[in-house]
N, C-alpha and C positions, 0 to 999 in steps of 0.2 A: 310296482304297477303290473296288473295281470293285461294280457292281450284282450283276453275275453272276460266278460262278468258271467260268472256260474248263478244262475237263478234256481231258486225253491218256488214254484208255483202253489199258492195255498188257497185253494177253492178252484172246482173244475168246472164251473157252470159257464155260461155264454161270456162274460166278460174275462175271466180267466183263459178262457181258449182264445178270446181275440187278443190279450195282451200276450199271451205266449207266441201268438203268429206274429206280433209286431218286434217281439225280441228276435224271432229269426229272421225275419225280414230286414232287420236293422245290421245282423251280420257280426255285432260286436259282443252280443251274450248267448247264451245257451241254456234252455232247462235242463237241470240235472237232478232236480228231486221233485216230487208231487206229495202234496198233503192235503187230504180232504177227510171230514169225518165220515163220508161214506166210503170204506175200503174198496167195495166194488166199482165206486166212480173213480176212485184213485187209479186203479188197476187199470180201467178201460181208459182212461186219458193217458196213462203212461205207456200203453202199448200204441196208442195212436201218435203219440209225441216221440216214442224211440227213448224212452227215459227209464232206469232200472230201479232206481230208488222210491218207493212210495211209504207215505206214513198217514195214520189218522189221527195223531195228537200232536200240537206245536212244540210241546216238550220234546217229545221222542223226535222231530224234525230237528230241533235246534242241537240236540245231543248227539246224534246219529248223521245229520246231514252234512256233505262237504259244499257248500255255496257261500257266495259273498252277499248277495242279495235276495229279496223275498218279494213277490207281488201279492199283496192281500186282495182277492177278490172273490169275499165271502158274501153271506147276507149282512146286512149293515150292522146288526146288533154285535158282531163278532169283529169288526173294524177296529175298535180301539183297543180291546185286550190282545188281540194278535200282533197290532203294530207295536203296542209297549213292548210285550214279550222280546221281539225280533229286535227292537232297537237297545232293550236291555242286554240282549245277548250281543250285541257289537255288531248287527247286520245293518245293511242297508234297505231300505223299505220304500216300495211303491205302493200305497194304498188307494183303493178305487175310492170315488165320493159315494156317498156324502162321508164327510170326515168320522161321523159317528152316528149312534142312533139319538144320542142326547149332549147336552154341553158337558157334562161331567165325563162324559168320554173323550171329548174333544180337547179337553183341557187336560187329560192325563197324556194323551197323544203328546200334546205341545210341549208338556213338560219333562216328558221323555225324548222328546226330539232335540230340546234345547241343551240336555246334558249329554247326548249320544255322540259316538265316534262316529258313526254311519251317517249317510246321508237319507233324508226323510222327502218325500215328495207326495202329494195328493194327485189324484188322477183328473185334475179340471182341464180336460183336453180342449175345452172351446176358447181357451186363451192363445191356443195354437193356431185357428184357423186363419187362413191367409188374409181375408178382411179385417179381423180383430188385429192381427200385428200390423196392418197399415194404418189403421184408423189409430191405434196405440201411440204411434209414431207422429201422427198429424195432431193429436191433443198434446203430447209432451213438447210438441214444438211449438205450440201456442195457436194454431192455426185454427182451431174451433172457440178461441176465446175458453172461458170459464164455462163448464157442463153446470146448466143449472135444473135440466130437468132431464130425464130418461124415462123410456117405456122399454119393457121387454117381455115376451112371453113364448111359451112353448106348448101349445095347444094340441092335442090328439083327438081325432074324432072318435075313435074307438080302441082301446087297448084291452080288449076282453082276455086276450090270452095269460093276463096276470091275474085273473080270478081265482081264487083258490089256492094260490101259491105264495111262497113268504113274501113276495112284493105287496101282496094286499092284506098282510096280517101284521099288524100294528106291534105286536110284541117283537118280531122279528126285523121288520123294516123300519119302525120309528115314525113312519108316516108316509105318504102316498105319492102324488106328482110332485108336488113342493119339494120334498126331498130327494127324491129320484130325478126329475129333469128341471125342475124349477132351479135347484143348487146350481145348475150349470149356468143359467141365464144368470143369476143373480152373481155369483163368482165373476163371469166374464164383464157383466157391467160395473161391478166394483173395481174391478181391476183397470177397466179403460177409464172411470172416473178417478182413479188414483187413491181408492178405499179411503174415501171421506168419513169421518165419523158420523155414525147412526145416532139420533138423538131417541125418535120414537118410530113405532109402527102400528098399521093398522090394518088387520087382516080379517078375511071371511074365508070359511072352507065349506063346502058342499058334499053333500053324498047321494043326492035324490034320485039320479039315475041308477047309480049302483045298487041302491036300495031295490029298485024294482027287479032289477037282474039277477041279485041274490035270491029274491021270492021266485023267480021265473026258473033259476038253475039249482038252487040250493048251494051255491058255492059261497064260501066265506069272501067276505070284505069288510074291514074293518078300518081302512084308512080314507082320507078325503078324496074326492074325485076330482075337484076343481078347487083352486085357490086363487084368490086377487087380493094383493096387498099394497100399502103406501106406505113409502118410507121416507121419513123425514131427516136430512143431514145438519148437522151443526154448523155447516157453511150456509145454510140456507137452500141447498139444492134439493129435488125430490125425485123418486123413483117409483112407477108402478110397477110390479112383476105380477104376470098369472102363468098358472101350469094347469095342465088337467090331463087325465087318461080318458076321460068320457065326456063329450061335449057336442052339441049338434053344428058340427062345421059341415062343408058341403063332402059328400062322400069321398075317400080316398084322400084327403087333405090332411094336413100338419100344418099349422101355422107356427112359424119359428122366426121372429124378427127382433130387430132392436133399433129404436129411436134416440138418437142423442141431439140436445138442443144446447147449442154454446151461444154466447155472446158476440161470436163471429162467425157462426154457420151451424150447419146442422148436418147430420148423416141417418141416413135409413138402410139398413140391411136387413134384405129378406132372400132367403135361399142362396146364400153366397153372393149375391148381386149387391153392390153398395150404391147409393145412390147420395152425392155429396150437395147440398144445398148451401148457397150463399148470395151475398149481395154486392153487386161492383157499381160502384158511382150510382146508386139508387135503382139499379137494375137486378132483380133477380134472376137467379143462374142456377140450374140444376145441371150435374155433370154424373153420367152414371159408368162406374167401374167395374167392369166384369172380370178382368186378370190383373193380378198383382204382382210387383216384383221381389217380394218377400220372399227368401229361401224357404222350401217348406220343410219346415221343423216338428218332427212328431212328439209327443209328450215321453214316448217311452226313448227315443233317441235322447232327447235333453236329459231324462234321469240317467242315461247310460253316459252320457258325457259326464255328467256330475260326479258319478261314481268313480270314473276313469280318471279326470284331471283334479278333482277336490274342489269344483267350485259349488256355490250353493244353489239348489233348485229355485225356479222362480214360483213354483206354487208351494208355499210354505206351512208349516204345522200351525203355526200363530195366525196365518189368513185363515185357514181352515177353520179355527176356533171363532174367527169373527165371524164367518159365514154361518157357523152354526149356531152362534149366538142370536144372530139375525132370525135365522129361520125358526128357532125355539120361541122367540118373542112373537114371530106372525102366529105359530099354532097358539100361544097363549092370549094373544089377543082374539082370536077368532073363538076362543074358548068362553071368554071374559065378554066378549062383544063390545069391546071398548078399545080405546088407543092404548099401548103400555109404552114403557121407556126400556131401552136397551142397555 
């Protein structure tokens, strides 16, 4: 077992650099190789991070790089093929969300991870939020009873910085805010609820504000700007999910919150502050929790734990496939303008 995990960074955009920083901060890993389709970008990142080995092709990285694990932080369309290639080569893989740009890609990753010797983890980082860890323990202990309804959203007023980039190119991204930020809220809420089986979804997607901005600037935008959906579970529970890049919220705001309604109580989280709702002897009570006892565990720290001790990551490829199937069904429902089965 190595003292330090040697990482290859695949993709040197914002999330790639963020994850490289998390490796450095953790102290039990180091970036030893960089791979990016842009040789110039790879060389620039290597100089900044003090890395000697750079590559522009994944096959060259696998053949010539001396590393234990890889961080995949590329445009969404490349998540699946890169992850599969690395897993097949016996490497541990930490892949950014979303799982893939389509269900077929997520299926390929799940199949590769199932037979791989290395550990695989999706970067579903919002499961690691202190409030989420706290609520998960409450739910698992039965303190909220059965969760029969949930609402979760991540709404941005204006995310115009994405216009004209791969984030707003459907071929490269696979989708817009539903796939980019809605995926976080969906995964986190499904995890809190215990990943109940989804039977049907009904979704609507919109791009009316983006069309006006495209006409004004000439920049391309081929994904949704706002998504709203209703999920129905086999156990009778339901979930409302919303996500947006553009929406008329108050200036400077971003709405990110989750409501969980159980048979014994409920929880509302907004901006990291948790409100627990209960009823004691016929008297309604609300308790606000702003600090949590849970030890701060980072996604990258958890992944490094798994690589070093051989344990299984909490964010699995199989769960990523489930999330991807639901997201795909939402897009299908929105396109057909009717409820669809998952």
